[in-house]
C-alpha positions, 0 to 999 in steps of 0.5 A: 648904266650902273654896274652895282646899285646898293639900296640901304633901305628897300622900301617903297622909294628905294624898290620903285627906282630899282625896278625903274632901272631894271625895266630901262636896263640901266642897272646891273646888280641891285644889292639890299640891306635892311632890318626886316629880313622877310621884307628882303626876302620878298624883294628878291622874290618880286625882282626887286633886288638880286641879293641882300646883304647882312650888314651895310658894310657888305652891302656897299662893297664894290657898289658904283651907286649907293642909295640912302633910303633910311628915316631921317633920324637913321641917316648918320649912323648909316653914313658912319657904318658905309663909310668904312667900305666905299670903293674908290669914285662910287657915289653916294645919294639919299631921298630924305625929304629935308635936306639940312640935316642929312647934308650935315650927317653926311658931312660928319660921317663921310670925311674925304667921301663927302664930295661923292655924296649928292643930296636928292629928294624925289617928289613922288610917293604914296601912304603905303610902305615896304618893299611890296608898295614899290612899282616901277612907273612911280618916278614917270613925269615926277620931279626929283629935286638934287641939291648938291653943294660947292664941294660936290663932285661934278661927275657924281652929280651927272651919275645920279641926274641920269639915274633918276632921269633913266627912272622917268623923272623930272631933274630940278636943282635947289639949294639945301636951304631953299629945298627946305623951306619949299617942302616944309610948305608944300608937303611937310605941312599938309602931313602935319594938317592931316595927322592933326585933323585925324587925331583931333577927330579920333578924340571926339565922343562920337568919332565912330560916326563922324568916320563912317559918314566920312565923304570922298573929300575927307578920305582925299584930305586924310589919305597922307595921314596913313604915311609912315609915322617914323618918317614924319617924326624924323621930318619934324624934328629935321626941318622943324624950324621952317615947320613951326613958322608955317604952323604958326602962319596957318593957325592964324588963317583958322583964327581969320576963318573962326572970326568971320563965321563968329561975327556972321561976316559973309563977305570976309569968308567969300573973299577968303575962299574966292582967293583960295579958289583962284590960286588953286586953279591957277596952279594945279596945271603945274602940279 
């Protein structure tokens, strides 16, 4: 059991973890910190946190586990501030969706406490944000990826592993580099496609009519374009190398489809669509 959990950034991810751990009887006190006082007060009302502090330093005092759940661009200053008040043997972890930049920030700021840092990423979420978006079942049977390094303390990894398991998650382990490559393809690129499609259609002359008649497929595909723009700006900047390669490859696929349409090449279209359908149908059971 975690006696005291400090959550830096009490939004969907952090609040859902707190609620899951409380429901499982796996945490004692949960202390929150964030820039929005109203959000923190709501967190107390909802039972997400037991109290909140006005500074990161106060929030992490005597915490056994510190969860950093802020946008990727804010990770380094958070690490720099919290390191001054970490108790001995406290464990630090995060939920960032690009691990390379987070690990670099932690290594630069945490110093001797870096081996107590366990990089993590829950593959779960919604397009909603804020403490009110949290719910205890978010992680049930969802994957959480940990990317410990060679110098990461084994007991710290075990504590974070057990924390996520108690929330209902399925744990998997990847290297930092492999995680960022895989997530660029499966999460980051789809978000870019959704953002780009909505942005493009919104600039057409008849965009009001286009959105009025949008069917379920359009709503499903573009749902993730309602995600937090700050978070996804930071994802792009943090995992840009892998993401740009994928965007360029995807552009070539669109060029291939455009050429087939332009050439009235029914066989090419059927071949491409059929292969995509077969691949998607074969994989959907594992998603």
